[in-house]
C-alpha positions, 0 to 999 in steps of 0.5 A, a space after each residue: 382379122 389381119 393378114 400375115 402380110 399386113 402384119 409383117 408391114 407393120 412390123 417392118 414398116 420399111 419393107 414397102 418403102 422404095 429406095 430414094 435417089 439419094 439412097 441409091 447413089 450411096 449404095 452405088 458408091 459403097 459398091 465400087 468403093 468395095 470392088 475398088 479394094 477387092 479387085 486388086 486382092 483378086 487379081 493378085 491371087 489370079 496372077 499367082 497361079 500364072 507364069 510370067 508369059 501369062 501374066 505379060 500376055 493376058 494379065 486379066 485373064 484366068 490362068 490356063 492351068 492352076 498350079 501351086 509350083 509359084 507357091 512352093 518355090 516362094 516357100 522354100 527359095 524365099 525362106 519364107 517359112 522362118 521369115 514368118 515365124 520371125 514375124 510371129 515372134 516379133 509381132 506377138 512379143 510387141 503385142 502383149 507388151 504394148 497391150 499390157 504397158 499401154 493399158 495400165 498406162 491408160 488406167 493410170 491417165 483416165 482413172 487415177 487422179 494425179 497432177 501430171 495425168 494430162 501432161 503425160 497424155 500429151 507426151 504419149 500422143 506426141 509419139 503419134 506425130 514423130 515419123 519413123 524416119 527421123 529415129 532411124 539413124 539414132 536408134 541404129 547407132 544406139 542399138 549397135 553400141 548396145 549390142 541390139 542390132 541384127 536381133 529380134 529384140 531390137 525390132 521389138 523394142 522400137 515395134 513396142 515404143 511406136 505402138 504404145 501412143 495409139 494404145 494409150 489413146 484408145 484405152 484411155 477413151 475405154 477406161 474414161 467411158 466406165 461408170 465411177 460407181 463400179 470403181 467405188 463399190 470395189 473401193 468400198 469392198 476393199 479392193 486394191 488398185 491391181 484388183 480393180 484394174 485387172 478384175 474390173 476394168 481390163 475385162 470391161 474394156 476387152 473390146 478396146 484390147 481387141 482393137 489396139 491389138 489388131 491395129 498392133 499386130 497388123 501394122 507390125 506384120 507389114 512393117 518393113 522399113 525398120 526391119 531392113 535397117 536393123 536386120 541383116 542377117 538372112 535367118 533372122 529377117 521378117 516377112 516383108 523384108 523376105 519379100 524383097 528378095 523376090 525383085 531383083 536388079 535385072 529381073 523379076 519373077 512376078 508370078 513367084 513374087 505375087 505368090 509370096 505376097 499372098 502367102 504374106 498377107 493370108 494371116 492378116 486377112 484371116 485376123 480381120 475376117 476373124 475380128 472385123 466386128 469387134 474393130 468396129 464395136 470397139 472404135 464406137 464404144 470407145 468414143 462414147 463417154 457415159 
């Protein structure tokens, strides 16, 4: 009769194997990569509880006294509450519009037969190669004539435009990976094109919606250049623009600035921690057709 240890060894053959030097080197490399990304975040969190004198005298030491005065000052003096609300409105609006419009365009390219589908895909992918800096001046002058400058709508429209190419690119891969039998059966049952899209294809591609939604939200949340150019009213500035107030021409309060940075990155950290598995699953699932 076999013992429990021998049964466990048979069910898990790799449990008794030693790691090869190559595997050990890979693990060490991955640990170093993780530390490289985590250490700056922990350092910013550490210095956000310090004073300026402590930062310059002992930048890597723990704070002598943990106080939230820096966070309170950053939230009130920097008007981060209103800026956070503006960023949330802009990011959510552009997220909903880009997800809806991009998934519909991707469905039309991937599952509908028409002559200009490849040309349309090329046209949308061209948008991924256009830098933001090239369109700032034309957009600013056009928005000024249309009365869209210094408004949240003037940010939502360019955010939507620059989010559509990557959304269409990823969602096209998801829609192409769906079995043709599903759509054929739906057509035989009398479903129209909108029912096929909203009730069959879109629910089956929800992982792709998570991926594109997260990329759109985080990218627009951290965007600075267009927000600085298009918005001049303090009451309508987004969070990245409000962070620039803590850097003065002659003096900078680094402790309050790092506290503001921590406040700004908390939403993105929460989003990534909550949906990190969806990102990996979505990128791998959309890359395989079958």
